[in-house]
Legacy VTK file of the C-alpha trace (Angstrom):
# vtk DataFile Version 3.0
C-alpha trace
ASCII
DATASET POLYDATA
POINTS 244 float
0.000 0.000 0.000
2.836 2.373 0.903
4.624 1.580 -2.365
1.422 2.206 -4.309
0.858 5.543 -2.520
4.461 6.607 -3.168
4.207 5.646 -6.854
0.899 7.450 -7.189
2.249 10.624 -5.557
5.395 10.450 -7.677
3.276 10.121 -10.809
1.213 13.150 -9.788
4.357 15.179 -9.132
5.808 14.327 -12.536
2.507 15.127 -14.228
2.316 18.489 -12.430
5.849 19.319 -13.542
5.063 18.414 -17.145
1.877 20.491 -17.035
3.691 23.462 -15.542
6.460 23.205 -18.123
3.895 23.154 -20.933
2.218 26.208 -19.398
5.439 28.147 -18.935
6.243 27.592 -22.621
3.047 29.533 -23.363
4.322 32.709 -21.702
3.041 35.738 -23.579
3.695 38.492 -21.039
6.864 39.503 -19.217
6.778 41.925 -16.292
10.138 43.457 -15.405
11.172 45.145 -12.216
13.223 48.247 -13.011
16.038 49.154 -10.593
18.615 46.369 -10.427
17.041 44.578 -13.409
17.015 47.139 -16.244
18.696 50.156 -14.630
21.852 49.764 -12.556
21.576 51.312 -9.095
24.115 51.832 -6.326
23.020 52.395 -2.728
26.623 53.101 -1.724
26.781 56.118 -4.050
23.808 57.815 -2.416
25.256 57.051 1.017
28.581 58.612 0.032
26.809 61.632 -1.463
24.979 62.346 1.809
28.186 61.843 3.771
29.841 64.433 1.491
27.157 66.873 2.649
28.346 66.291 6.206
25.993 63.496 7.274
28.209 61.211 9.345
25.521 58.838 10.685
23.746 58.090 7.405
22.774 54.505 8.283
21.096 55.396 11.603
19.157 58.336 10.230
17.978 56.566 7.107
16.930 53.523 9.113
14.840 55.957 11.164
13.309 57.349 7.954
12.561 53.836 6.673
10.879 52.837 9.912
8.689 55.933 9.721
7.445 54.740 6.271
8.707 57.966 4.685
10.271 56.247 1.672
7.300 53.924 1.188
4.869 56.857 1.369
6.815 58.717 -1.317
6.817 55.593 -3.490
3.044 55.317 -3.119
2.647 58.989 -3.984
0.780 59.518 -0.717
3.034 62.432 0.315
4.323 65.335 -1.757
7.932 65.835 -2.782
8.076 68.928 -0.539
6.840 66.903 2.423
9.540 64.315 1.741
12.327 66.874 1.361
11.347 68.715 4.539
11.187 65.428 6.452
14.668 64.445 5.226
16.037 67.859 6.232
14.453 67.478 9.662
15.771 63.929 10.182
19.288 64.688 8.942
19.663 68.244 10.209
20.972 69.265 6.782
20.282 72.768 5.494
20.293 72.251 1.733
18.201 73.459 -1.184
15.591 71.313 -2.918
17.778 70.940 -6.002
20.843 69.972 -3.959
18.819 67.422 -1.984
17.330 65.943 -5.172
20.753 65.739 -6.799
22.135 63.912 -3.764
19.126 61.584 -3.569
19.451 60.772 -7.283
23.017 59.515 -6.896
21.521 56.054 -6.457
20.737 56.076 -10.197
23.556 54.689 -12.356
23.387 53.595 -15.994
21.279 51.749 -18.545
23.569 49.003 -19.924
23.137 49.057 -23.735
22.854 45.253 -23.958
19.711 45.362 -21.776
18.148 48.004 -23.990
18.984 45.876 -27.038
17.294 42.943 -25.296
14.112 44.913 -24.651
13.975 45.946 -28.298
14.561 42.372 -29.498
11.690 40.862 -27.466
9.076 43.558 -28.169
7.626 41.672 -31.118
7.617 38.331 -29.254
6.213 39.162 -25.810
3.982 41.792 -24.256
6.419 43.563 -21.948
5.699 45.644 -18.871
7.442 47.458 -16.039
6.191 47.089 -12.453
8.416 49.152 -10.186
8.510 50.660 -6.723
9.828 54.159 -7.345
9.230 57.811 -6.552
8.626 60.907 -8.632
12.038 62.470 -7.869
13.975 59.452 -9.138
11.523 58.865 -11.998
11.973 62.342 -13.481
15.731 61.945 -13.309
16.193 58.515 -14.888
13.509 59.000 -17.548
15.259 62.170 -18.725
18.643 60.431 -18.438
17.455 57.726 -20.845
16.093 60.234 -23.356
19.325 62.235 -23.246
21.366 59.093 -23.908
19.181 57.209 -26.405
17.116 60.039 -27.973
13.739 58.339 -27.523
11.358 57.612 -24.652
12.109 54.693 -22.332
8.426 53.789 -21.958
8.191 53.159 -25.719
10.047 49.881 -25.111
7.016 48.432 -23.280
3.351 47.658 -23.788
2.746 49.604 -20.581
4.593 50.746 -17.467
3.415 50.732 -13.845
5.291 53.015 -11.456
4.179 52.761 -7.821
3.937 56.517 -7.162
1.579 56.945 -10.121
-1.052 54.417 -9.059
-0.604 54.365 -5.268
0.474 50.744 -4.735
3.831 49.115 -4.101
5.305 45.638 -3.963
5.349 43.256 -2.145
1.656 43.955 -1.530
-0.474 41.812 -3.874
-2.547 44.839 -4.950
-0.190 46.174 -7.668
0.002 42.736 -9.278
-3.770 42.252 -9.176
-4.344 45.782 -10.457
-2.027 45.252 -13.393
-3.460 41.830 -14.324
-6.961 43.315 -14.300
-6.133 46.455 -16.295
-4.126 44.577 -18.927
-6.552 41.615 -18.995
-3.663 39.150 -18.892
-3.613 35.594 -17.571
-1.168 35.070 -14.670
-0.385 31.577 -15.993
0.832 33.147 -19.237
2.944 35.724 -17.422
6.514 35.836 -16.142
7.664 38.324 -13.498
11.393 39.131 -13.144
12.619 40.880 -9.994
15.767 41.035 -7.882
13.877 41.103 -4.548
12.780 37.714 -3.222
9.782 39.075 -1.266
8.278 40.309 -4.540
8.944 36.952 -6.205
7.186 35.082 -3.397
4.001 37.148 -3.635
3.932 36.831 -7.447
4.097 33.035 -7.183
1.288 33.063 -4.622
-0.821 34.829 -7.260
0.033 32.015 -9.722
2.357 34.232 -11.768
5.533 32.534 -12.952
8.515 34.346 -11.438
12.292 34.424 -11.751
14.484 35.751 -8.948
17.319 37.670 -10.575
20.298 37.281 -8.238
23.367 39.584 -8.447
25.396 37.004 -10.407
22.864 36.919 -13.280
22.166 39.591 -15.889
18.634 39.691 -17.270
19.980 39.223 -20.800
21.220 35.750 -19.823
17.611 34.545 -19.544
17.045 34.953 -23.288
18.417 33.615 -26.529
17.471 35.070 -29.925
14.674 37.019 -28.258
13.096 33.990 -26.565
13.319 32.700 -23.007
15.838 29.852 -22.828
14.478 26.337 -22.245
16.893 25.918 -19.330
15.459 29.032 -17.708
11.906 27.800 -18.296
12.802 24.560 -16.551
14.281 26.456 -13.621
11.162 28.644 -13.369
8.935 25.548 -13.241
11.086 23.866 -10.587
11.071 26.954 -8.371
7.343 27.520 -8.934
6.675 24.057 -7.425
8.347 24.930 -4.106
LINES 1 245
244 0 1 2 3 4 5 6 7 8 9 10 11 12 13 14 15 16 17 18 19 20 21 22 23 24 25 26 27 28 29 30 31 32 33 34 35 36 37 38 39 40 41 42 43 44 45 46 47 48 49 50 51 52 53 54 55 56 57 58 59 60 61 62 63 64 65 66 67 68 69 70 71 72 73 74 75 76 77 78 79 80 81 82 83 84 85 86 87 88 89 90 91 92 93 94 95 96 97 98 99 100 101 102 103 104 105 106 107 108 109 110 111 112 113 114 115 116 117 118 119 120 121 122 123 124 125 126 127 128 129 130 131 132 133 134 135 136 137 138 139 140 141 142 143 144 145 146 147 148 149 150 151 152 153 154 155 156 157 158 159 160 161 162 163 164 165 166 167 168 169 170 171 172 173 174 175 176 177 178 179 180 181 182 183 184 185 186 187 188 189 190 191 192 193 194 195 196 197 198 199 200 201 202 203 204 205 206 207 208 209 210 211 212 213 214 215 216 217 218 219 220 221 222 223 224 225 226 227 228 229 230 231 232 233 234 235 236 237 238 239 240 241 242 243
């Protein structure tokens, strides 16, 4: 009886894996995170920039700001930029202008590697592509203009649509932004892949039955594709991790 039960369960597991693999091969939609996936970012640069302004205890003060939900509120668009700047000045004790504070805050933004932009262009005709990103209006203005200055066209033109947290009032890892996007775009989660470098966001996507790939620091997003298509080896990995 035990052998029969084991064999039956094993058969079910194999069948589930085969089914999932067949489903993942039907992916039509790819949702990308932005910072750390498409755009390079560097938290150390913004830390150094604030220290150059005379802020010697950056970690303590910014932990205090994080715990007060200041950053999250800005990313949801629930507070104004002026409110944010004044709160940062109050927390840090810095007496700096709005433009100087924004410039310092934007030091986290690095570059758009050309090979990732080439990738996005190469998959446009194969998949419906989207951005789903936690971000704020100060950073957004800066890196959107940075892209246009460098590439001479609009970044958002690379996607079917883009979802920036501060514009629609929701942020990951809450399920709401995922559900909102699926509803607005009328897309099937089982035909959708989400790529993010933050594991908490990956976990919630999988709970919503969206296929998800955790992009770790040793992997570049371009490595997931070959000739514009997701690699079979990556599809297999996505299925295996989806079963966990």
